[in-house]
KOLLUMLUM-631763 format. One record per residue: chain; residue number from 1; residue in one letter; y, z, x of N, C-alpha, C, O in turn. Coordinates in nm, 3 decimals, decimal comma. Each point is the difference from the previous one (the first is absolute). Layout:
N
   unit   pos   code      n_c2      n_c3      n_c1     ca_c2     ca_c3     ca_c1      c_c2      c_c3      c_c1      o_c2      o_c3      o_c1
      A   NUM      a         Y         Z         X         Y         Z         X         Y         Z         X         Y         Z         X
...
// end
This chain:
215
   unit   pos   code      n_c2      n_c3      n_c1     ca_c2     ca_c3     ca_c1      c_c2      c_c3      c_c1      o_c2      o_c3      o_c1
      A     1      m    -0,120     0,000     0,084     0,120     0,000    -0,084     0,125     0,000     0,087     0,016     0,087     0,085
      A     2      t     0,072    -0,185    -0,106     0,122    -0,010     0,078     0,108     0,089    -0,062    -0,016     0,054    -0,110
      A     3      f     0,127    -0,040     0,184     0,112     0,080    -0,049     0,058    -0,062    -0,128     0,044     0,072    -0,090
      A     4      f    -0,044    -0,204     0,083     0,053    -0,066    -0,119    -0,093     0,020    -0,120     0,047     0,002    -0,114
      A     5      d    -0,177     0,012     0,139    -0,093     0,033    -0,108     0,029     0,139    -0,055    -0,007     0,024    -0,121
      A     6      i     0,040     0,067     0,212     0,036     0,136    -0,042     0,125    -0,003    -0,087     0,005     0,063    -0,106
      A     7      l     0,097    -0,137     0,152     0,122    -0,013    -0,079    -0,029    -0,060    -0,137     0,057     0,042    -0,101
      A     8      s    -0,145    -0,139     0,098    -0,034    -0,065    -0,126    -0,064     0,096    -0,098     0,033    -0,001    -0,118
      A     9      q    -0,123     0,084     0,167    -0,067     0,096    -0,089     0,096     0,109    -0,047    -0,003     0,042    -0,115
      A    10      l     0,088     0,002     0,207     0,097     0,104    -0,038     0,102    -0,052    -0,099     0,053     0,076    -0,081
      A    11      s    -0,025    -0,205     0,086     0,101    -0,057    -0,089    -0,041     0,009    -0,147     0,083    -0,018    -0,089
      A    12      q    -0,211     0,045     0,064    -0,045     0,016    -0,137     0,066     0,121    -0,068     0,007     0,008    -0,122
      A    13      g     0,041     0,085     0,205     0,065     0,119    -0,057     0,151    -0,011    -0,009     0,066     0,092    -0,048
      A    14      i    -0,009    -0,205     0,093     0,145    -0,015     0,000     0,057     0,008    -0,142     0,102     0,066    -0,023
      A    15      a    -0,167    -0,134    -0,070     0,051    -0,001    -0,137     0,011     0,141    -0,058     0,097     0,032    -0,068
      A    16      y    -0,197     0,052     0,095     0,004     0,137    -0,049     0,108     0,082     0,069     0,068     0,080    -0,064
      A    17      t    -0,051    -0,102     0,194     0,106     0,071     0,073     0,137    -0,037    -0,054     0,084     0,087    -0,023
      A    18      v    -0,061    -0,216     0,002     0,128    -0,046    -0,054     0,020     0,052    -0,142     0,110     0,042    -0,035
      A    19      l    -0,216    -0,045    -0,046     0,010     0,049    -0,137     0,039     0,147    -0,004     0,092     0,038    -0,072
      A    20      v    -0,162     0,045     0,151     0,031     0,144     0,003     0,143     0,022     0,047     0,072     0,081    -0,058
      A    21      t    -0,030    -0,153     0,162     0,135     0,016     0,054     0,106    -0,038    -0,102     0,097     0,073    -0,020
      A    22      l    -0,115    -0,188    -0,046     0,099    -0,047    -0,096     0,008     0,090    -0,123     0,109     0,034    -0,046
      A    23      v    -0,226     0,005    -0,007    -0,001     0,084    -0,120     0,061     0,137     0,028     0,079     0,050    -0,079
      A    24      c    -0,116     0,010     0,191     0,053     0,132     0,035     0,148    -0,007     0,035     0,076     0,092    -0,031
      A    25      s    -0,033    -0,201     0,095     0,142    -0,017     0,032     0,081    -0,018    -0,128     0,108     0,058    -0,015
      A    26      a    -0,160    -0,139    -0,077     0,070    -0,021    -0,127     0,009     0,131    -0,079     0,103     0,030    -0,059
      A    27      t    -0,211     0,047     0,060     0,001     0,131    -0,065     0,104     0,090     0,063     0,073     0,071    -0,070
      A    28      g    -0,066    -0,073     0,203     0,098     0,081     0,071     0,143    -0,036    -0,037     0,084     0,088    -0,017
      A    29      v    -0,057    -0,217     0,005     0,135    -0,045    -0,037     0,035     0,048    -0,141     0,109     0,053    -0,022
      A    30      v    -0,201    -0,071    -0,072     0,026     0,041    -0,138     0,021     0,151    -0,009     0,095     0,047    -0,064
      A    31      v    -0,183     0,030     0,128     0,012     0,146    -0,003     0,128     0,045     0,071     0,072     0,085    -0,051
      A    32      g    -0,044    -0,143     0,168     0,119     0,038     0,075     0,128    -0,032    -0,074     0,091     0,082    -0,004
      A    33      l    -0,084    -0,201    -0,056     0,119    -0,038    -0,077     0,017     0,091    -0,122     0,111     0,040    -0,033
      A    34      s    -0,222    -0,008    -0,032     0,007     0,086    -0,119     0,053     0,138     0,037     0,087     0,053    -0,070
      A    35      i    -0,138     0,004     0,178     0,046     0,133     0,041     0,146    -0,003     0,042     0,079     0,085    -0,042
      A    36      a    -0,042    -0,184     0,124     0,139    -0,010     0,046     0,095    -0,024    -0,117     0,108     0,058    -0,005
      A    37      g    -0,148    -0,145    -0,089     0,085    -0,029    -0,115     0,017     0,119    -0,092     0,111     0,028    -0,045
      A    38      l    -0,220     0,043     0,018     0,008     0,117    -0,086     0,083     0,111     0,063     0,072     0,072    -0,069
      A    39      r    -0,083    -0,059     0,200     0,085     0,098     0,069     0,147    -0,037    -0,016     0,086     0,085    -0,022
      A    40      r    -0,059    -0,216     0,033     0,139    -0,047    -0,008     0,059     0,023    -0,138     0,120     0,022    -0,013
      A    41      l    -0,205    -0,027    -0,090     0,048     0,019    -0,136     0,027     0,147    -0,031     0,063     0,033    -0,101
      A    42      s    -0,111     0,055     0,189     0,026     0,144    -0,013    -0,040     0,055    -0,137     0,077     0,070    -0,065
      A    43      i    -0,199    -0,103     0,023    -0,051     0,052    -0,127    -0,034     0,147     0,016    -0,070     0,038     0,093
      A    44      w     0,120     0,045    -0,183    -0,016     0,144     0,013    -0,148     0,039    -0,001    -0,077    -0,045    -0,084
      A    45      g     0,039     0,130     0,180    -0,134     0,055     0,005    -0,104    -0,089     0,066    -0,113     0,042     0,022
      A    46      l     0,151    -0,167     0,008    -0,098    -0,094     0,055    -0,005     0,004     0,153    -0,105    -0,026     0,059
      A    47      r     0,217     0,058     0,004     0,005    -0,004     0,146    -0,103     0,090     0,067    -0,062    -0,043     0,098
      A    48      p     0,038     0,168    -0,145    -0,104     0,083     0,065    -0,138    -0,065     0,000    -0,073     0,010     0,098
      A    49      a     0,037    -0,077    -0,208    -0,130    -0,067    -0,006    -0,007    -0,117     0,097    -0,103    -0,021     0,065
      A    50      l     0,212    -0,055    -0,054     0,004    -0,112     0,093    -0,006     0,049     0,144    -0,070    -0,058     0,083
      A    51      d     0,142     0,165    -0,054    -0,003     0,057     0,135    -0,139     0,052     0,034    -0,046    -0,014     0,114
      A    52      a    -0,021     0,075    -0,211    -0,135     0,053     0,023    -0,098    -0,113     0,028    -0,084     0,011     0,089
      A    53      f     0,095    -0,120    -0,165    -0,087    -0,116     0,022     0,019    -0,054     0,142    -0,097    -0,023     0,072
      A    54      t     0,222     0,004    -0,035     0,030    -0,053     0,134    -0,050     0,094     0,109    -0,058    -0,045     0,099
      A    55      y     0,080     0,173    -0,118    -0,039     0,100     0,101    -0,152     0,002     0,018    -0,049     0,003     0,113
      A    56      v    -0,024    -0,005    -0,223    -0,146     0,008     0,007    -0,059    -0,126     0,061    -0,082     0,008     0,093
      A    57      f     0,122    -0,124    -0,143    -0,063    -0,124     0,045     0,042    -0,039     0,142    -0,072    -0,075     0,066
      A    58      r     0,184     0,124    -0,018     0,037    -0,026     0,139    -0,072     0,094     0,096    -0,006    -0,025     0,120
      A    59      g    -0,049     0,134    -0,174    -0,061     0,099     0,086    -0,152    -0,005     0,008    -0,059     0,065     0,086
      A    60      v    -0,005    -0,142    -0,176    -0,146    -0,007    -0,003    -0,047    -0,127     0,069     0,051    -0,108    -0,031
      A    61      p    -0,148     0,117     0,123    -0,053    -0,120     0,066    -0,061    -0,098    -0,100    -0,053     0,040    -0,103
      A    62      v     0,062    -0,168     0,135    -0,051    -0,104    -0,089    -0,148     0,019    -0,028    -0,043    -0,009    -0,115
      A    63      l    -0,036     0,036     0,219    -0,144     0,012    -0,017    -0,037     0,117    -0,089    -0,091    -0,010    -0,081
      A    64      v     0,162     0,121     0,096    -0,026     0,118    -0,085     0,031    -0,032    -0,146    -0,077     0,034    -0,089
      A    65      m     0,192    -0,100     0,065     0,037    -0,035    -0,136    -0,099    -0,100    -0,060    -0,033     0,008    -0,118
      A    66      l    -0,012    -0,103     0,200    -0,096    -0,100    -0,046    -0,131     0,066    -0,041    -0,056    -0,032    -0,105
      A    67      f     0,006     0,124     0,186    -0,125     0,069    -0,033     0,018     0,089    -0,124    -0,091     0,013    -0,082
      A    68      l     0,209     0,048     0,070     0,026     0,084    -0,116    -0,006    -0,081    -0,128    -0,054     0,045    -0,101
      A    69      v     0,110    -0,166     0,104     0,002    -0,085    -0,119    -0,137    -0,060    -0,028    -0,050     0,005    -0,112
      A    70      y    -0,012    -0,064     0,216    -0,124    -0,076    -0,021    -0,122     0,089    -0,016    -0,085    -0,026    -0,085
      A    71      f     0,075     0,131     0,168    -0,117     0,086    -0,004     0,024     0,130    -0,077    -0,095     0,064    -0,046
      A    72      g     0,223    -0,026     0,031     0,030     0,125    -0,068     0,013    -0,012    -0,150    -0,052     0,084    -0,074
      A    73      l     0,121    -0,188     0,027     0,023    -0,014    -0,144    -0,129    -0,013    -0,082    -0,003     0,051    -0,112
      A    74      p    -0,103    -0,116     0,162    -0,123    -0,006    -0,080    -0,056     0,137    -0,038    -0,071     0,012    -0,100
      A    75      s     0,103     0,091     0,177    -0,050     0,134    -0,031     0,062     0,055    -0,128    -0,054     0,094    -0,060
      A    76      i     0,168    -0,152     0,018     0,061     0,043    -0,127    -0,008    -0,112    -0,104     0,074     0,000    -0,099
      A    77      g    -0,166    -0,096     0,123    -0,026    -0,103    -0,098     0,087    -0,123     0,007    -0,001    -0,083    -0,091
      A    78      i     0,077     0,069     0,200     0,087    -0,118     0,015    -0,052    -0,085     0,115    -0,003     0,045     0,115
      A    79      t    -0,038    -0,166    -0,145    -0,051    -0,091     0,102     0,094    -0,119     0,014     0,038    -0,061    -0,100
      A    80      v    -0,002     0,029     0,222     0,091    -0,112     0,025    -0,066    -0,099     0,095    -0,090     0,036     0,076
      A    81      s     0,136    -0,160    -0,081    -0,052    -0,102     0,090     0,057     0,020     0,140     0,100     0,070     0,015
      A    82      p    -0,162    -0,128     0,086     0,053     0,013     0,138     0,144    -0,046     0,014     0,078     0,066     0,069
      A    83      l    -0,041    -0,177    -0,133     0,137    -0,049     0,012     0,099     0,094    -0,067     0,109     0,024     0,054
      A    84      v    -0,145     0,029    -0,169     0,088     0,096    -0,068     0,015     0,126     0,084     0,109     0,058     0,005
      A    85      a    -0,216    -0,016     0,061     0,007     0,117     0,088     0,097    -0,026     0,115     0,075     0,090     0,038
      A    86      m    -0,076    -0,210     0,018     0,095    -0,035     0,106     0,143     0,001    -0,052     0,091     0,046     0,069
      A    87      v    -0,072    -0,097    -0,189     0,134    -0,001    -0,059     0,051     0,142    -0,022     0,115     0,030     0,030
      A    88      c    -0,202     0,057    -0,082     0,041     0,137    -0,031     0,016     0,087     0,124     0,056     0,109    -0,008
      A    89      s    -0,104    -0,155     0,121     0,016     0,076     0,125     0,100    -0,069     0,091     0,113     0,047     0,016
      A    90      l    -0,153    -0,158     0,044     0,088    -0,071     0,093     0,124    -0,053    -0,070     0,110     0,008     0,055
      A    91      g    -0,125    -0,062    -0,177     0,116    -0,054    -0,072     0,101     0,108    -0,034     0,120    -0,021     0,017
      A    92      f    -0,166     0,135    -0,065     0,091     0,109    -0,037     0,065     0,062     0,123     0,117     0,038    -0,004
      A    93      i    -0,192    -0,027     0,112     0,056     0,054     0,123     0,110    -0,093     0,053     0,106     0,046     0,043
      A    94      a    -0,133    -0,177    -0,047     0,103    -0,097     0,040     0,122     0,012    -0,090     0,113    -0,010     0,047
      A    95      g    -0,136     0,033    -0,177     0,111     0,017    -0,093     0,085     0,121     0,032     0,122    -0,004    -0,012
      A    96      a    -0,188     0,113     0,053     0,075     0,121     0,036     0,091    -0,026     0,121     0,115     0,045     0,002
      A    97      y    -0,167    -0,116     0,097     0,083    -0,031     0,117     0,110    -0,100    -0,035     0,113     0,014     0,044
      A    98      l    -0,148    -0,115    -0,124     0,100    -0,101    -0,037     0,110     0,059    -0,087     0,114    -0,048     0,003
      A    99      s    -0,145     0,151    -0,080     0,105     0,062    -0,081     0,111     0,056     0,087     0,117    -0,003    -0,038
      A   100      e    -0,154     0,055     0,156     0,101     0,051     0,093     0,076    -0,115     0,065     0,120     0,011     0,025
      A   101      v    -0,190    -0,121     0,003     0,067    -0,119     0,053     0,103    -0,051    -0,100     0,113    -0,031     0,037
      A   102      f    -0,152     0,023    -0,164     0,089    -0,049    -0,104     0,115     0,097    -0,025     0,112    -0,042    -0,028
      A   103      r    -0,139     0,172     0,038     0,106     0,099    -0,019     0,109    -0,018     0,105     0,119     0,001    -0,031
      A   104      g    -0,161    -0,017     0,157     0,097    -0,021     0,106     0,077    -0,130    -0,018     0,120    -0,006     0,027
      A   105      a    -0,190    -0,100    -0,074     0,066    -0,128    -0,023     0,101     0,010    -0,114     0,108    -0,060     0,006
      A   106      l    -0,143     0,134    -0,110     0,094     0,019    -0,111     0,124     0,075     0,045     0,111    -0,029    -0,046
      A   107      d    -0,129     0,124     0,135     0,114     0,075     0,052     0,092    -0,087     0,085     0,114     0,037     0,025
      A   108      s    -0,166    -0,153     0,020     0,081    -0,090     0,082     0,090    -0,092    -0,082     0,088    -0,066     0,054
      A   109      v    -0,109     0,063    -0,185     0,085    -0,082    -0,087     0,141     0,060    -0,001     0,016     0,121    -0,012
      A   110      d     0,084    -0,206     0,023     0,140     0,044     0,004     0,036     0,078    -0,125    -0,007    -0,055    -0,110
      A   111      p     0,046     0,183     0,122     0,038     0,080    -0,118     0,115    -0,061    -0,078     0,013     0,023    -0,121
      A   112      a     0,073    -0,100     0,189     0,114    -0,061    -0,069    -0,047    -0,098    -0,107     0,064    -0,013    -0,104
      A   113      e    -0,175    -0,057     0,130    -0,053    -0,093    -0,098    -0,052     0,073    -0,123     0,017    -0,047    -0,113
      A   114      i    -0,080     0,161     0,136    -0,051     0,080    -0,112     0,117     0,054    -0,082    -0,004     0,000    -0,123
      A   115      l     0,107     0,046     0,192     0,118     0,052    -0,069     0,067    -0,109    -0,084     0,044     0,024    -0,112
      A   116      a    -0,037    -0,145     0,169     0,061    -0,111    -0,072    -0,081    -0,035    -0,125     0,055    -0,031    -0,105
      A   117      a    -0,188     0,035     0,118    -0,087    -0,028    -0,114     0,018     0,103    -0,110     0,002    -0,033    -0,119
      A   118      e     0,011     0,159     0,159     0,023     0,106    -0,099     0,135    -0,019    -0,068     0,015     0,028    -0,119
      A   119      a     0,083    -0,076     0,195     0,135    -0,016    -0,054     0,006    -0,108    -0,108     0,084     0,007    -0,090
      A   120      i    -0,172    -0,106     0,098     0,000    -0,106    -0,102    -0,097     0,029    -0,113    -0,023    -0,083    -0,088
      A   121      g    -0,034     0,202     0,090    -0,081     0,045    -0,113    -0,149    -0,028     0,009    -0,070     0,010    -0,101
      A   122      m     0,017    -0,045     0,219    -0,144    -0,024     0,013    -0,075     0,132    -0,008     0,047     0,102     0,052
      A   123      s    -0,164    -0,104    -0,115    -0,082     0,120    -0,010    -0,069     0,027     0,132    -0,002    -0,085     0,090
      A   124      r    -0,055     0,205    -0,078    -0,070     0,035     0,125    -0,117    -0,094     0,023    -0,028    -0,038     0,113
      A   125      w    -0,042     0,002    -0,220    -0,113    -0,092     0,012     0,046    -0,138     0,045    -0,063    -0,061     0,085
      A   126      q     0,172     0,011    -0,141     0,053    -0,131     0,039     0,045    -0,001     0,146    -0,021    -0,098     0,071
      A   127      i     0,081     0,206    -0,028     0,043     0,009     0,140    -0,121    -0,006     0,093     0,003    -0,067     0,102
      A   128      l    -0,109     0,139    -0,140    -0,120     0,001     0,083    -0,062    -0,138     0,008    -0,037    -0,045     0,109
      A   129      v     0,024    -0,024    -0,222    -0,069    -0,128    -0,005     0,082    -0,113     0,060    -0,053    -0,084     0,073
      A   130      y     0,182     0,080    -0,103     0,081    -0,116     0,038     0,081     0,019     0,128     0,040    -0,098     0,063
      A   131      i    -0,016     0,221    -0,024     0,082     0,026     0,119    -0,082     0,055     0,116     0,005    -0,054     0,111
      A   132      e    -0,081     0,160    -0,137    -0,066     0,072     0,108    -0,131    -0,066     0,046    -0,020    -0,021     0,119
      A   133      l    -0,069    -0,011    -0,214    -0,131    -0,052     0,039     0,006    -0,131     0,079    -0,069    -0,012     0,100
      A   134      p     0,150    -0,087    -0,142     0,004    -0,124     0,079     0,042     0,021     0,145    -0,054    -0,064     0,090
      A   135      q     0,150     0,153    -0,067     0,043     0,028     0,137    -0,102     0,087     0,073    -0,024    -0,018     0,119
      A   136      m    -0,034     0,113    -0,192    -0,097     0,090     0,060    -0,118    -0,073     0,060    -0,046     0,034     0,109
      A   137      v    -0,003    -0,137    -0,179    -0,117    -0,074     0,049     0,027    -0,059     0,137    -0,087     0,003     0,087
      A   138      r     0,207    -0,058    -0,068     0,033    -0,059     0,129     0,009     0,106     0,109    -0,046    -0,021     0,112
      A   139      f     0,105     0,135    -0,144     0,010     0,109     0,098    -0,137     0,057     0,035    -0,020     0,051     0,111
      A   140      a    -0,074    -0,058    -0,205    -0,129     0,065     0,017    -0,104    -0,086     0,070    -0,108     0,050     0,031
      A   141      v     0,137    -0,177    -0,006    -0,101    -0,091     0,055    -0,066     0,052     0,127    -0,123    -0,001     0,008
      A   142      p     0,199     0,046     0,094    -0,067     0,049     0,123    -0,098     0,114    -0,026    -0,111     0,000     0,054
      A   143      g     0,151     0,096    -0,138    -0,090     0,110    -0,033    -0,120    -0,044    -0,080    -0,110     0,053     0,018
      A   144      m     0,128    -0,151    -0,106    -0,111    -0,053    -0,079    -0,102    -0,070     0,090    -0,120     0,018    -0,017
      A   145      v     0,170    -0,097     0,112    -0,091    -0,070     0,093    -0,081     0,102     0,079    -0,120    -0,019     0,020
      A   146      n     0,185     0,125     0,024    -0,071     0,103     0,077    -0,109     0,066    -0,083    -0,109     0,026     0,050
      A   147      e     0,138     0,001    -0,177    -0,100     0,065    -0,086    -0,112    -0,096    -0,037    -0,116     0,041    -0,008
      A   148      f     0,149    -0,167    -0,015    -0,105    -0,099    -0,029    -0,095    -0,014     0,118    -0,120    -0,019    -0,018
      A   149      t     0,175     0,028     0,139    -0,084    -0,005     0,121    -0,094     0,120     0,003    -0,117    -0,013     0,038
      A   150      s     0,167     0,129    -0,077    -0,084     0,120    -0,005    -0,112    -0,016    -0,103    -0,112     0,045     0,023
      A   151      v     0,144    -0,109    -0,135    -0,103    -0,024    -0,102    -0,110    -0,089     0,056    -0,118     0,026    -0,021
      A   152      l     0,157    -0,132     0,091    -0,098    -0,090     0,061    -0,089     0,076     0,098    -0,122    -0,019     0,002
      A   153      k     0,183     0,105     0,079    -0,077     0,075     0,099    -0,091     0,105    -0,064    -0,100     0,040     0,059
      A   154      s     0,135     0,002    -0,180    -0,084     0,099    -0,070    -0,104    -0,066    -0,089    -0,089     0,069    -0,052
      A   155      s     0,098    -0,200     0,033    -0,094    -0,069    -0,089    -0,146     0,011     0,044    -0,089    -0,009    -0,086
      A   156      p     0,057     0,028     0,217    -0,142     0,016     0,036    -0,070     0,118    -0,066    -0,122     0,003    -0,006
      A   157      f     0,200     0,095    -0,045    -0,063     0,111    -0,071    -0,076    -0,049    -0,123    -0,085     0,072    -0,053
      A   158      a     0,115    -0,194     0,008    -0,067    -0,054    -0,118    -0,151    -0,010     0,021    -0,076     0,002    -0,097
      A   159      y     0,032    -0,014     0,222    -0,144    -0,014     0,024    -0,075     0,127    -0,041    -0,118    -0,006    -0,032
      A   160      t     0,187     0,120     0,033    -0,067     0,127    -0,032    -0,038     0,009    -0,147    -0,085     0,081    -0,037
      A   161      v     0,146    -0,165    -0,047    -0,036     0,002    -0,142    -0,070    -0,130    -0,040    -0,013    -0,031    -0,119
      A   162      g    -0,031    -0,045     0,219    -0,086    -0,115    -0,028     0,066    -0,135    -0,009    -0,066    -0,098    -0,033
      A   163      i     0,195     0,089     0,060     0,066    -0,130    -0,004    -0,032    -0,074     0,130     0,029     0,052     0,108
      A   164      p    -0,088    -0,171    -0,114    -0,046    -0,070     0,121     0,112    -0,073     0,074    -0,005    -0,122     0,017
      A   165      e     0,106     0,197     0,026     0,110    -0,063     0,075    -0,040    -0,019     0,146    -0,117     0,014     0,034
      A   166      i     0,211    -0,045     0,052    -0,031    -0,039     0,138    -0,076     0,110     0,074    -0,099    -0,029     0,068
      A   167      t     0,142     0,153    -0,080    -0,064     0,109     0,074    -0,144     0,019    -0,045    -0,088     0,026     0,083
      A   168      k     0,063    -0,038    -0,213    -0,137     0,012    -0,051    -0,088    -0,111     0,058    -0,114     0,025     0,039
      A   169      q     0,167    -0,146    -0,034    -0,074    -0,112     0,059    -0,028     0,027     0,147    -0,107    -0,033     0,051
      A   170      a     0,206     0,092     0,018    -0,015     0,028     0,143    -0,110     0,103     0,026    -0,078    -0,015     0,094
      A   171      m     0,073     0,118    -0,177    -0,102     0,103     0,017    -0,140    -0,059    -0,019    -0,092     0,031     0,075
      A   172      t     0,078    -0,116    -0,177    -0,129    -0,063    -0,025    -0,039    -0,092     0,115    -0,116    -0,001     0,043
      A   173      l     0,213    -0,076     0,006    -0,027    -0,095     0,108    -0,033     0,073     0,131    -0,087    -0,044     0,075
      A   174      t     0,156     0,153    -0,049    -0,027     0,078     0,121    -0,140     0,059    -0,003    -0,069     0,004     0,102
      A   175      a     0,027     0,040    -0,219    -0,134     0,060    -0,013    -0,111    -0,101     0,025    -0,107     0,036     0,048
      A   176      t     0,132    -0,163    -0,079    -0,103    -0,102     0,016     0,004    -0,070     0,136    -0,102    -0,050     0,047
      A   177      t     0,221     0,046     0,016     0,014    -0,073     0,126     0,016     0,091     0,121    -0,025    -0,042     0,113
      A   178      l     0,067     0,168    -0,136     0,028     0,094     0,109     0,104    -0,054     0,098    -0,005     0,029     0,120
      A   179      r     0,099    -0,107    -0,171     0,108    -0,056     0,082     0,133     0,054    -0,049     0,087    -0,073    -0,046
      A   180      g    -0,075     0,205     0,056     0,115     0,069    -0,056     0,133    -0,043     0,058     0,098    -0,014    -0,073
      A   181      i    -0,092    -0,007     0,205     0,127    -0,036     0,064     0,052    -0,132    -0,057     0,117    -0,010    -0,038
      A   182      e    -0,202    -0,090     0,032     0,042    -0,130    -0,051     0,034     0,005    -0,148     0,096    -0,062    -0,045
      A   183      v    -0,176     0,137    -0,030     0,023     0,007    -0,144     0,134     0,064    -0,031     0,079    -0,052    -0,079
      A   184      y    -0,052     0,168     0,142     0,124     0,070    -0,033     0,122    -0,064     0,066     0,112     0,019    -0,046
      A   185      l    -0,133    -0,094     0,153     0,109    -0,082     0,053     0,037    -0,108    -0,101     0,118    -0,027    -0,022
      A   186      a    -0,219    -0,032    -0,040     0,025    -0,100    -0,104     0,069     0,063    -0,120     0,087    -0,062    -0,061
      A   187      v    -0,125     0,184     0,026     0,065     0,072    -0,110     0,149     0,016     0,029     0,084    -0,024    -0,087
      A   188      g    -0,052     0,065     0,209     0,140     0,017     0,038     0,078    -0,130    -0,010     0,114    -0,001    -0,046
      A   189      i    -0,176    -0,108     0,088     0,065    -0,131    -0,007     0,029    -0,039    -0,145     0,108    -0,050    -0,032
      A   190      l    -0,205     0,073    -0,056     0,018    -0,035    -0,141     0,110     0,083    -0,065     0,083    -0,053    -0,074
      A   191      y    -0,082     0,183     0,101     0,105     0,084    -0,058     0,137    -0,040     0,052     0,098    -0,001    -0,075
      A   192      f    -0,090    -0,033     0,204     0,128    -0,042     0,056     0,046    -0,131    -0,064     0,119    -0,018    -0,027
      A   193      a    -0,213    -0,073     0,003     0,034    -0,128    -0,064     0,052     0,022    -0,142     0,097    -0,062    -0,042
      A   194      i    -0,163     0,152    -0,031     0,046     0,031    -0,136     0,139     0,061     0,004     0,086    -0,035    -0,081
      A   195      y    -0,064     0,125     0,176     0,131     0,065     0,014     0,109    -0,103     0,028     0,108     0,006    -0,059
      A   196      r    -0,136    -0,100     0,150     0,101    -0,100     0,035     0,030    -0,092    -0,119     0,116    -0,036    -0,022
      A   197      l    -0,218    -0,003    -0,053     0,022    -0,083    -0,118     0,080     0,075    -0,106     0,089    -0,057    -0,063
      A   198      f    -0,121     0,182     0,046     0,073     0,084    -0,095     0,147     0,013     0,042     0,090    -0,013    -0,083
      A   199      l    -0,068     0,038     0,212     0,137     0,014     0,050     0,077    -0,130    -0,015     0,119     0,001    -0,032
      A   200      f    -0,185    -0,112     0,055     0,064    -0,131    -0,015     0,045    -0,021    -0,145     0,110    -0,048    -0,025
      A   201      a    -0,197     0,085    -0,070     0,034    -0,016    -0,141     0,120     0,088    -0,038     0,089    -0,043    -0,073
      A   202      i    -0,088     0,166     0,123     0,111     0,091    -0,029     0,130    -0,054     0,057     0,104     0,006    -0,066
      A   203      e    -0,108    -0,058     0,188     0,121    -0,055     0,063     0,053    -0,119    -0,078     0,121    -0,017    -0,013
      A   204      r    -0,212    -0,067    -0,038     0,043    -0,115    -0,078     0,069     0,045    -0,128     0,104    -0,054    -0,038
      A   205      i    -0,162     0,153    -0,029     0,061     0,052    -0,123     0,134     0,064     0,030     0,097    -0,018    -0,075
      A   206      q    -0,090     0,095     0,185     0,124     0,066     0,038     0,110    -0,102     0,029     0,114     0,017    -0,043
      A   207      n    -0,149    -0,121     0,115     0,099    -0,105     0,031     0,044    -0,074    -0,126     0,115    -0,042    -0,011
      A   208      r    -0,208     0,026    -0,083     0,031    -0,072    -0,123     0,103     0,075    -0,083     0,086    -0,062    -0,063
      A   209      y    -0,092     0,195     0,062     0,090     0,078    -0,083     0,106     0,075     0,080     0,065     0,091    -0,052
      A   210      r    -0,047    -0,129     0,177     0,102     0,065     0,082     0,139    -0,034    -0,052     0,028    -0,115    -0,034
      A   211      v     0,059     0,216     0,027     0,137    -0,022    -0,041     0,083    -0,043     0,120     0,000     0,069     0,102
      A   212      p     0,071    -0,183    -0,110     0,080    -0,046     0,114     0,099     0,108     0,046     0,070     0,062    -0,080
      A   213      g    -0,068    -0,041     0,209     0,089     0,100     0,058    -0,062     0,136     0,018     0,057     0,086     0,068
      A   214      m    -0,178    -0,064    -0,128    -0,071     0,127     0,017    -0,102    -0,013     0,111    -0,065    -0,103     0,012
      A   215      a     0,052     0,207     0,069    -0,098    -0,004     0,111    -0,140     0,006    -0,054    -0,096    -0,001     0,076
// end
């Protein structure tokens, strides 16, 4: 078996790796935006719950949360699929981190623009949707890219719940060939290739929506 044969066999897990990364990243964005937006709306009594969610999910390791969801919940009669378990662990953890990224980006919006919007009678919800969020997304791009990279690097945990992504394929291949160095070198190459393609896509989107005159 040549090195290219190893790459070919490992590539069978690429689709699962990309799927886990995209689904968990999308979940993180939705959760992070929801938390940051609700905080911005200053709904009475809600902030402590949002802070508790962020505090807990930023402090628990991904693997521990994954095992708690996938292996722990069945003990109380709740069974979830491997992908849902990844979403409820890695996706929610990414959301907790992204909520802080979005909070900082929202704080970067010029207060004068918010004041002007209030002066013309816009509601708090309208200000958030039409003034703050569009600018916040641009400010948050570097932090989002960093968190998406972390999600990709944490996606190998999916093998522990039976998702046949790249790492799972590598473990099987290593057991049958005993060529661990070559196999895991190929794994590193594939993950790096996925990362570069992902970064390229983000840069294209960023350039497409860049505001002239903004860094």
